[in-house]
N, C-alpha and C positions, 0 to 999 in steps of 0.2 A: 504494500500499500502504498504512496507516493506521498511523502507528508506534504502538509496544506496549515500555510502560518499567513494569519492578518495577524491586526490588531485594533483592540478597542481602546476607546478614550481612557483618556488619564480621570485617577476619582480626584476629587479637590478633597488637599494635602491637611493633615491632621494639625493644629497645634499644641508644644508642651509634651511632647510625647520622647520616652525616655530612648534615648539611644543605644540599640544593640548592637553587638560584635554579626554579623552575619554573612553568610558565602553571600557574594557579590551577584554571579545567579544561581540563584534556586531553579530547579524542576521539579516539578511539583505532578504526579499524574494522577490518575482515575479522581479531575477534575468536575467529570458530566452531573458525578453526586453531590445534594447538597454539601454535605463537609469537605470535599476535597474545594467546591469555591470558597466557600469559607473564609481556608485556609489561606486559599491565593490570595484574597483580599486581605486580608489582615494581615500578610509575611509582605505583600509588595510593597506598604507602608513603611516600613520600615530603613530609617533614612542614607544603612550602610548597605542596601540590597539594590544593587544598578539597574537589574530586569529579572521578573521572573518566568519564568515559560510553564505554562499551564499546557498538560499535556491528556487526549482520550482519541479515545478510537470513534467517539462524538462525539458532538459540537453539542456542547452546555446549556441546558432553556433558560437557565440564571448567567448576570453579568461575572466577569470577570474583572473588573475595574479596569489599569491599566497593565496586568499582564499579557505576553506571548504568547494565545492560543496554538497549538501546533493541533492540528489532528494528525495522531499515528497511534496505530495497534500496539502496544511494548508486548504484543505476543513475537512482532513482525522484526526484521536483523535491523530497519530503517530508523528503530530507538539510538541506534550506535551513530546514526548519521544525527541526528536531534541535538546528540551529546557534543557529541565533535564541530557541528558548525554555531556552537553557541555558545562554546568554554562552559559547560557547566562544570562546575565547583561544589554544591552542593543537590545533591539526589534525597526527595522526600517522599515515599512510596507509597502512596496510601489508595490503590489500585489494589486491595488484600481484601473482601469484603462477602459475607453470607448471601449478598441478594443475589438477584440480578438486576442489571436498567432497562426498560423496560419491557419488553418483551422478550425477551433475552431464557435463554435456560440453563437449568445450573450444568451442565455438560460447558459450555462458555463462562460463567463461572469459575468452573475450575481451569480452565485453558489463562484464563487469564490471572489467575491466582497463583498457578504451578509455573506452571510455560512462559505468562507473562512476567513473573521474577526472574526466571533463570535468564530471556534472553535479556533483562534490562541489567542483572548483574555479570552477564556476559558483557556487555557494553560500559558498563562501569569498570571493567578490569580492565578494558584495552585503552580506555580514556586514561592521558600523563593531569587533565586537570582537575578531576573528580576529587574530594578530598573531607566532604564528609557525606556520611549514607543514612538518614534515616526509615527507619519501616514499622509502619502501624500489623503492630502480629493484635492478637487476642492470649486469653486467661483460656483458651479452649483447650490451649494443648495440654494444659493439666487433666483434662477429661472429664469425667466425675463415676467415680465408681464409691460401691459398698463400702471398702475399707479404705476411702483415703482419709490422710489426715486433716487435722479440724485445720490446719490454717498452709495453705502451701510458700514458700517462700521459691525466688529466683530460679535455685538451685534442687528444690525437693523433684526426684523423675515422676512423674506420674505410676501410677496403678496398673494401671490399662493405658493401654496408648488409643487416641480416640480413632474406630473403625474406618469412619467418612465421614459424609459431606466437609464444611469450612471447619471443622476443627481440623480432621486429618490434613488440611488444604493450610491451613496455618503449620501446623509441625513437618508438612514437608515444606515451607515457604521458610523458616527458622533455620533448620539445615540448610538448605541452597546459603542463606546469609552467611551463620559460619563455616562453611567452603568459601565462599568471598573473602571473608575474614582472614583468613590463614591465607591466603591468595596475595592478598594486597594489606599488610600489616599497617601500612603507607595510613590508608583509608580512616577516620572515625566512627564506628557503626555504632548506632545507637540503635539498641530494638522495644520500640512500650508495650506491653504487653496490655492490650483494655478490660479491661473489665465488661459488663452488658453495657453499652452504648443509648444512653437517653435523655428524651428531651425532645420540644416540639416537635421537633423535624425529625425524630429520628424515625432510618429507613433501618431495620433489621427484624430476623423472626423472632425474637422475644416481644419485638413492641408490638409484629400483627398477631401476638400472641394474646398477649395483654389487650388489646383495641377488639375484641371476641365477645361478643355480650352477654357468653358463658364460657364460665374456661375449668376446662378438662385438669382434674389434678389425678395423681396418684391415690386409690387408698393406702391410705397409713404413710402415710410420707408427707411431712412440710419442710421443706428445703430451706435451706441463709440461702444465699441470695446479696450478690453486690452492681451497683451501679456506677456511670462513671457517667458527666455531666458530658453534652454536647460543647457546651462554653468551656470548660476544662480541657477537652478532646484539644481543642484549639492551643489552649496556653502550653499546653504541656511540649506541643508537635515544635512551638516555638524556639523551646529553651531546648530538644534535642537538637535544632537547624542550627545552632549558633555557636558559636566558638560558647568555651564552657569560662562559669564566673568563678571567681576567687572563691576557694573553701568548698567546691562543687567538682562532679565527675561527669557529664552526658556522653561518654562513653560505654557499649554494656545492653543486657539488660534488663530492664524494671516493669515491674506489674503498677498500674496504672489504676487507679479506684479508688470512688471517695468514701469518707470513714462512716462504718455504721454499717450495720448489715440489717436485710428485713426477710421475715420471711415468710414465705408466697400468700398463706394465707391473709398476712397482714396488707400484700398488695393486692390482694382480693375487693378486702374491705375497704382500704384508701380509693380503690378504683369507683365500690361502689356496682360491682359485676359475683354475681352471685358463681363458685366452682359447681359440676359434679363430679364426687371423685368416683373413681371406675377403679375394677383391675388392671395393673398392668397391658395385658394381652389386650383388652380393649381401649387401651391411650391406646396404644403402636397401632389397631386398626383405625380408631378416628383420625389420627393423623395420615393416613395414609389416603382417607378419605376427603379432609382438608386437601392435600398438596394436590388430588386428582382437580379439585374443583378452582386449585388458585389459590382458597381464602390464605393461607397461610403455609410456612415451612416447618412439618414435625418431622424433622429427624428423626434417626435411632440418637443421635446426640444430645440434642435438642432435651427428649425425654428426658435421657439420663439425668439432663441435671433438672429436669423438674421434677426428679425424685430426689437424689443425692443432695443435687447445690455444689455450691463452691465458695469458698475465702482463701483470700490469697491475702499475703505479708505486702504493707505498703512500706514498710520503717528504709526500704533502701531509697527508693520514691522520694523520702522526705529528707533524710537523711546522708546522699549520697547526690542524688537527681537536684535537691535542694528545691520539689515542687511539690507547695500544698495547696490541694483542692479547692476554689469556695462551697462547692456545694457535696454534702454528706449525700449518701447513701439515702436516704430519707428524704432528704431536699430537692435531691433529685426527682426519683420516682414521682413527687408530689408536682414538681413545673410540670413532667411526662400527663400525669393524671388527667392534669387544670387543660392542656391541650385536647385530651381525648374527651371531652366533656361525661355529663352523667352517665352513669352509669343506673342498670333496673334500677338499684338498691342506691337510695341513698346516702351516703356515706355518715352522714351524722347519726342516722336512725337505724343504722346499723351496727354503729356503733356505740351505740345505747343502748341499744339489743344488747351486744356484746359484755358491756360493765354489769347491765343487770346479772344475766347468768352466774355474771365472777361474783357479784357480790350474793349468792345464794346461799344457805349453810352447805349444801351439799360440795359448793367448789371449792371449800377448804378458805376460802378469802386470799389465797395466794393472788402472786400479781399475774396481770395480763400478759400477752404476748406481744403487745409492745413494749411491753416495760420491760421485761424481762429479757426481750434480746439484744437489747442497748449496753450491755455489760461485756458480753463475751468479746466485743470487735475492739471495745477500748483494751485490752488487754491483749488482746491475736495480734494488734498491728501497733 
């Protein structure tokens, strides 16, 4: 595919902005998605960035500010010419995702995630100008299994490697990135493992799941979940793309998540959406039916997440990378819930009913789920 380039009008500059030391020419992949477009618009305003090269196989429907849009498929060798022609020194790879764009299929998503990453890394390896690589990964690489540790650190091996879907793609992508880092030790590599990304414009299988009018759950399980706000995603990507600040290190692998955890039952109450607990085989069948009608991706890996959950440590994010999210897990989910509108059950009425039930003598006067979950996370992180 021949690369097509055009320039869109420059944005109005912002005043009083703190200068950051970033690469002079930053290339960003996956810009046709909302998150990629937001990062492009944000990073190009930094005073030390001369140019931003925005790359995707399809033209974005949103504006990219003053960035140079290059229509190129990262699965094709043409991406190497783009790096060379523009003397790119910083690459931010955001085209690793679990959802197809437009009418795409799961097969095209996997090809972009895996084959596209291979082609991009091969082009970076041959480019003498590339000095920094930032990769958007996922905590899905840890999988979800019944005997998982309570909290995953960046060095904790998974009990069971993901067997398919986006989680397996993320594992393969990180394997290729590690190989690239060994072959090009002169390039600073930053891998950001994001927890489930939510927010008003979230586009993910989990966001689709939470948008269902009724949430199917696995009978007997109430998994712990972590979220990261899309605004925090933009902020931490900027940290990964710039030269490290004093006392921090932005090369390596980092878990990225908001403080705290939520139980799936808490999420359903805050959404005002009722749950339907079913046996695990029925959940798998329901997921197949939902995929058939295109409602949401209920892959086996997502079923495992909604069964066993996943919690990661963010100590390295705070102490080494020097990043502290503006949104907690609960605040992230609240912002997402507001964007989805009221569910079938008003959250306030549902919460009052739960409180009344908890106050009954047979309930033992213990803490409700909302109170009980806040403490483990503080110690876990």
